[in-house]
N, C-alpha and C positions, 0 to 999 in steps of 0.2 A: 503493500500499499503506499508506495513512493509518493512524493508530492513535488510538482515543479511550479516555480513562479517565473514568469517570463514577461518582459517588456519589449512590444513591437513598437518600433519608432514610426512617427507620422511620415517622415521623409524617407524615401527609399535608400538613400545613401547614409542613413543613421545606423548606429549599432544596435543589435539585438542584445539584451542583457537578461541573464538568467540565473537563478538559483535552483539546484536540485538536491533533494534530500532522499537518500537511499534507506530503503527498509528491506531487510533481509535476514535470514537466520545467521546469527553470530558464528555458528559452528561450520557454515559454508564458507570455505576459504576464498579469499580474493586478493589481488594485487593493486597497489596503489597506482594512480595515474602514471602511465609510462607508454613507451613505444614497444608493445608486446607482440606486434604482427608485422615485423619488417618485411617478410617476403610477400605475404598474401595481401597486406594493407599498408604499403609503404607510405610514410608521411602520417600515419594515424597514430594517436595516442588515446588512451582510454583507461577505465577501471575495469580491470579483467576479473572474469569469474573463472576460478581455477577448475571447477568441475566441468563446465561446458566449454571452456576455452574461448568464450565470447566476451562480450562487454555489456555493462549496465549503461554507461555513458561512453561515447567515442567522438573524437574529432579529427577531421582530416585537415591538417593545418595548412598544407599548400592550396587546398581547394577552398578553404574558408567555410567549412561546413562543420556542424555539431549536431548530434542526435542523442537523445536519452529515451529509454524504454521503461514503461511502467506496466505492471500487470493489470489486466482488466478481467472482470468475470467472464467466464466461457460459458455460452449458453447452448454449446453443442452437446451431444450425447456420446462423443468419441472417448474411447478408452485411452489410458496413458500410452498403450502400444501403438495407437494410431496417430499420435502427434509427435512433432519435433521440437527441438530446443528454441527459445526466443533469443539465444545468445548472440546470434549473428544479425540481428534486426537493427541494432544501433550501428554496428560496423558497417553494414551494407548501406543504411541511410546515409551515413556520413560519406561514404564513396559515391553517393549520388544515384543509389539504387533503391527504389522504394519497394514495399513489401507487394507481393503479388495479389491479384484480385481475390484469391481464395488461399490464404496462408495455411500451412499445414501445422501451426502452432496453436497453443492456447490463446485465449484473448489478450489483447494488449493495446495500449496507446503509445506511440512513438511520436516524440516532439523532434521535428526537423527544423534546424535553424540555419540560415544563411544571412549574408549582410542585407538588412532591411526587411527581412521576411521570415515568417514561422508558419509552418504547416503541421497539423496533427493528423496522422493516419491512425484510425481505430479499427479494430477487429474484435468481434464478440463471439467468434466461433460460427456465426451464421452469415454476417454481413460485414463488408469493409467499407469504411467511409473515409473521406479527406475533408479536412476544414482549413482553409487559409485564415489565419488569425487577424483580426482587425487591429489597427493601431491602439495602443493602450496596455494595460496590465492584466493578465490572465493567470488563472490557477488551473492545474490538471492533476487529477489523482487517479482513482480506480475507476472512474466513470466519465461522464461527458465533460468538455471544457466549461469552466465556470458554473459547474452543476451545483446549485445552492442546496440541492437535496444531500450533498455530501457536507456534513457538519463542519468540517475544517474550512471548507471553501466559504460556507455561509458565514462562519465567524471572522475570518482573516482577509478575504478578498478586498473589501472595502478599506481595510486597514493598510494594506499594501498599496491600494490605489491612492489613498491620502498621504502616504509618506512623502515627506519633502525631499527635493532633489538634493544630493550631496554637493557641496561646493567644489569638490575635487573629483574630476572623473576617474582618476586612479583608485578612489575609494567610494565609488558610486554606490556600492551595495551596503555602506554603513546604515542608512535609514531602513532598509529592508532587515538587517540584523537586528535593529531595535525592535522591529515587529516580532521577529522570531524570539527575542528576549522575552517580550510580553506573552507570547504564546507558551513559553516554557513554564509559566506559573501554573498551567493545567497539568493534572496528572497524566503520565503517558497512556493510560488506558482510557482516557476521556475521549469520546468521539470527536470532540472539537480540536484535539491536540494534533499539532504537526509533527512532534518528536513522539514517536510511538513504542508501545510495548503491546503487541497484539497477542500475547500468549494466553491471556484470560478469554479470548474469543476462539481459541482452537488453532492459532496460527503461531509458528516460532518466530516470526519476523519481529525485528526491532530496528529503530533508526540508528544506523551505524556511521554514516558519513554525509558529507555535504560537499558539493562542487559549486563554484561561483564562475561564470563565463561571459565573456563579451566576444561577440561575433560581428565583425565589421569588414569594410573594405580594406582596412590596413592590416587585417589578420584576426587571428583567433587567440584569445588569452583565456586560459581555463586553470582554476587553482582548486586544489583537493585538500580536505582536512578531515581526519577521522577522530570519532569520539572515544574518549578512554572509557566511558560507561555506556554500553548500548541502551538505547531508549531515553537517553539524556542529552539535552542541548549543551554544547560546550563552544561558546563563541571563540575562546581561545584556541580552538582546534585550527583556525585559520591564521594564527600568528606564526605558526611553523608548518607552511603548506609545502606540498608538492605542486609545481607549476609547469605549464608548457605554453609556449607562445610561438606563434608564426615568425620565422626569421624575417627580418626586414632586409 
């Protein structure tokens, strides 16, 4: 039940700005942001899932594209033997290849960002949809974009939209981090919480890490910080980040 907050610029030459929070089983190993696929995806960096070999978030630095995949409820009646991993969706999207008309995976939302534009491709096991996001700030979780039936979106979307612009472009995300600070006052089992512990609901997933990214004509800048305590927001995780930037 990951969460993405994304800002789509009004001008096509403006940067896209994004924060993504990853929820996953802490026992499922992953690698921090890095260039883990030099032969198959040259120029790509991402947060690698060791079990499937794919990525939760990936960026093609030379192509100036970034993608992040979020699990979505699957409405099909397919068994586990009939589906494939979602691990390549972010990598393929960052490489410029969108999911097929009838993906063989479980349900997902994939956020695809390029300079000035963001598209969300959704698959629920039955139907595939694409949505170009309008200028402004949006939230995506396990259902539709800006879906106020999702408690965390209903609670925090307007707060993100009202956050003041940072005076320094290099620290643009600071006002959003202030909103995340406020959200962390909620228990991680609260439906409204962004930083989550889903174990009481029968899922082993907890919020583990956060990425902050800017995607613009001058390149991609993505920063990664992991939390010391799963399910608990740690703003200082971004004080010692792993970062990747398109070479100038």
